[in-house]
C-alpha positions in Angstrom: 77.0 29.7 45.7 80.3 30.3 47.0 83.7 31.3 45.6 87.1 30.8 47.1 87.9 29.0 50.1 85.1 29.6 52.1 83.8 32.7 50.2 79.8 32.9 49.8 79.0 34.5 46.5 75.6 35.8 46.4 73.3 37.4 43.5 70.0 37.1 44.7 70.6 40.8 45.1 70.9 41.6 41.8 68.0 39.1 40.8 65.7 40.3 43.6 66.3 44.3 42.5 65.3 43.3 39.0 62.4 41.9 40.4 60.9 43.9 42.6 62.3 47.2 41.3 62.4 48.8 44.8 64.0 48.0 48.5 60.7 46.8 50.2 60.9 45.2 53.6 61.1 41.1 53.4 58.1 39.6 52.9 55.8 42.5 51.6 53.5 42.7 48.3 55.5 43.9 45.1 54.1 45.6 42.4 56.2 45.2 39.3 57.0 48.0 36.8 55.8 47.5 33.8 59.4 47.8 32.2 60.6 44.9 34.3 57.5 42.7 33.3 57.5 41.9 29.8 55.3 38.8 30.3 52.7 40.6 32.0 49.8 41.7 29.4 46.4 41.2 31.1 44.9 43.8 33.4 43.8 41.2 36.2 47.7 39.5 36.2 48.9 39.7 39.4 52.4 38.8 41.1 53.7 38.3 44.4 57.5 38.1 44.8 59.5 36.6 47.8 61.7 38.0 49.2 61.4 41.3 48.2 64.4 42.9 49.9 66.8 42.8 47.4 69.6 42.4 50.5 67.8 39.9 52.2 69.6 36.2 52.1 66.7 33.9 52.9 68.4 31.3 54.7 71.5 30.2 56.3 72.2 26.4 56.9 74.7 25.3 59.3 74.8 21.7 58.8 71.9 19.6 57.9 69.5 21.0 55.2 66.3 22.5 56.1 63.0 21.7 54.4 61.3 24.7 53.5 57.4 24.4 52.9 55.2 26.9 50.9 51.7 26.7 52.0 49.2 28.1 49.7 46.2 27.3 51.3 47.2 29.4 54.6 49.7 31.5 52.6 52.7 30.8 54.7 56.3 29.9 54.3 58.1 27.7 56.8 61.8 27.3 57.0 64.8 26.9 59.3 62.8 28.3 62.3 59.9 26.1 62.0 57.9 29.2 62.3 54.9 29.4 59.8 55.4 33.0 58.5 52.5 34.8 56.7 53.0 35.6 53.1 51.8 39.5 53.1 49.3 39.0 50.0 46.5 41.2 50.4 45.1 41.6 47.2 42.0 39.6 46.2 42.9 38.8 43.1 45.8 36.9 43.9 45.2 35.6 47.9 43.9 32.2 48.0 44.2 32.0 44.2 47.6 30.9 43.1 47.8 29.1 39.9 51.2 29.2 38.6 54.8 29.4 40.4 58.3 30.4 39.7 60.9 29.1 42.1 64.5 30.1 42.3 67.1 28.4 44.5 71.2 28.7 44.6 72.0 25.0 44.2 71.1 22.5 41.1 70.8 19.7 43.3 67.9 21.1 45.2 64.5 18.8 45.3 61.1 20.5 45.2 58.0 18.3 45.4 54.5 19.3 45.2 51.6 17.5 47.3 50.0 16.3 44.5 52.9 14.0 43.4 55.2 16.2 41.5 59.1 15.8 42.1 61.3 18.5 40.4 65.4 17.1 40.6 66.6 18.0 37.2 69.3 19.8 38.2 68.3 23.7 37.5 68.5 26.8 39.3 64.8 27.9 38.8 61.6 26.2 37.8 58.2 27.3 36.4 55.0 25.2 37.8 52.1 26.2 35.6 48.6 25.2 36.0 49.1 24.7 39.7 47.0 22.4 41.3 49.2 21.6 44.3 48.6 23.6 47.5 51.9 22.9 49.3 55.3 22.8 48.1 58.3 21.4 49.7 61.9 22.7 49.0 64.9 20.5 49.8 68.4 21.9 49.5 71.4 19.5 49.1 73.3 18.6 52.5 77.0 18.1 53.0 77.8 21.4 50.7 80.9 23.4 51.7 80.1 26.4 52.6 76.6 25.1 53.8 74.7 28.1 52.6 71.3 28.2 50.9 69.0 31.0 48.7 65.8 30.9 47.9 63.3 33.1 45.9 59.6 32.6 44.0 57.4 34.4 41.9 53.6 33.6 42.4 50.7 34.4 40.1 46.9 34.2 39.9 47.4 33.2 36.2 47.3 29.4 35.2 50.7 30.3 33.1 53.1 32.0 34.7 53.0 35.8 33.3 56.5 36.9 33.8 59.6 36.2 31.7 63.0 36.8 33.1 66.2 36.5 30.9 68.5 36.1 33.5 71.6 34.6 34.1 73.0 34.2 37.4 76.2 36.2 37.6 79.3 35.0 39.1 81.9 37.8 40.9 85.1 37.3 40.1 87.5 35.9 42.9 91.4 36.9 43.5 93.2 34.9 45.7 97.4 35.0 46.5 98.9 32.1 48.2 102.7 30.9 48.9 103.1 27.4 47.9 104.2 24.4 50.0 106.0 21.1 48.6 102.3 19.3 48.7 99.3 20.6 46.7 97.1 23.2 48.4 93.7 25.1 47.6 94.3 28.4 46.0 90.8 28.6 44.6 87.5 26.5 45.5 84.2 26.9 44.0 80.5 25.7 44.1 78.6 26.5 41.4 74.8 26.5 41.7 74.4 24.8 38.4 76.9 23.6 35.9 79.1 26.0 34.0 82.7 26.2 32.6 85.8 27.7 34.9 88.3 30.4 33.4 91.4 31.6 35.1 94.6 33.2 35.2 97.2 31.9 37.5 100.7 33.7 37.8 103.6 33.2 39.8 104.9 36.5 41.5 108.6 36.1 40.4 109.8 33.9 43.6 110.1 30.4 42.1 108.6 28.2 39.6 105.0 26.1 40.8 103.3 23.8 39.5 99.1 23.5 39.4 96.4 21.4 38.9 92.4 21.5 38.5 89.9 19.1 40.1 86.4 18.6 39.6 83.7 17.1 41.5 80.0 16.3 41.6 79.4 15.9 45.3 82.0 18.2 47.1 83.5 14.7 48.4 85.3 12.9 45.7 87.6 15.3 43.7 89.2 14.3 40.5 92.0 15.6 38.8 90.8 16.7 35.0 92.1 14.0 32.7 94.3 14.1 29.4 95.7 17.7 30.1 99.0 16.8 31.5 98.4 17.9 35.0 100.2 18.7 37.2 101.5 21.9 35.1 104.6 23.8 35.3 104.5 27.7 35.6 107.8 29.4 35.9 109.1 31.9 37.8 107.6 35.3 36.8 105.2 33.7 34.2 101.6 33.1 33.9 98.9 30.5 32.6 95.5 31.0 31.3 93.1 27.9 31.4 89.6 27.7 30.6 87.6 24.1 31.4 85.9 22.3 28.4 83.4 20.5 30.4 80.7 22.0 32.8 81.1 20.8 36.3 79.5 21.5 39.7 82.1 22.0 41.9 86.0 23.2 41.0 89.3 23.3 42.8 92.6 24.9 41.6 95.5 23.9 43.4 99.5 24.5 43.7 102.4 23.2 45.2 106.4 24.5 44.7 107.7 22.8 41.9 111.1 22.1 43.8 110.8 20.8 47.3 111.9 23.2 49.7 111.5 26.3 47.2 108.1 28.2 47.9 106.8 30.2 45.2 104.1 32.7 45.4 100.9 32.3 43.3 98.1 34.8 42.5 94.9 33.6 40.8 91.7 35.5 39.0 89.1 33.0 38.5 85.4 33.0 37.4 82.7 30.5 36.2 81.3 31.4 32.8 78.4 30.3 30.7 
């Protein structure tokens, strides 16, 4: 996920910290504290979290998507490097005995496939597969996203029904940006949401000159459309501000500003954040 023109927004550290409860090296087996494991009730339940380092970004894509393979026979994960990295699972109750999986991805357009023919492509950021018979899972992130960044985390269990539940909404950090306006529209805020959220923002003209703004949305980050029936572009007079919240959830947003009068630049500041 990203916020602002070219600004990455990653909340995996929050998510992984809550899962692991400690800053252990990546790809190390994790023992979850009972307080963080409300779904674990059986003594023999085992969980493995990947990655366990809350500061780790799983993967950085620089162009075409990288297909990641989780191999539950050889207990490895293969990503961008093409090298099969062992999953450090030593517990005999879990090793070669994975019966459920919870997968988190940072883009809702990710496709998850299992070797028994299952395909998950339903615009969700996480999936739980219970009674898992598949031994090979492939995860394909979408291409053509800007910026091209992708994150992945997953939880393995020996239980046929994933014995862990997590009431978590991925948080979004507010973004503030200031821009001198030109005669043509330019982006003051861009956001690629992992899933589908609304957007709220405050846009202020900093006592320089009148400005105009508009909000655009997209499904694919290529074809953008001005939100209809809202009277865009909207004028903000000098030293005043506008508050705006979308009423429909979208995947990509842009907020654009320009000078209201040709040749008379203004100065705008936006504070924006996706909301759920």
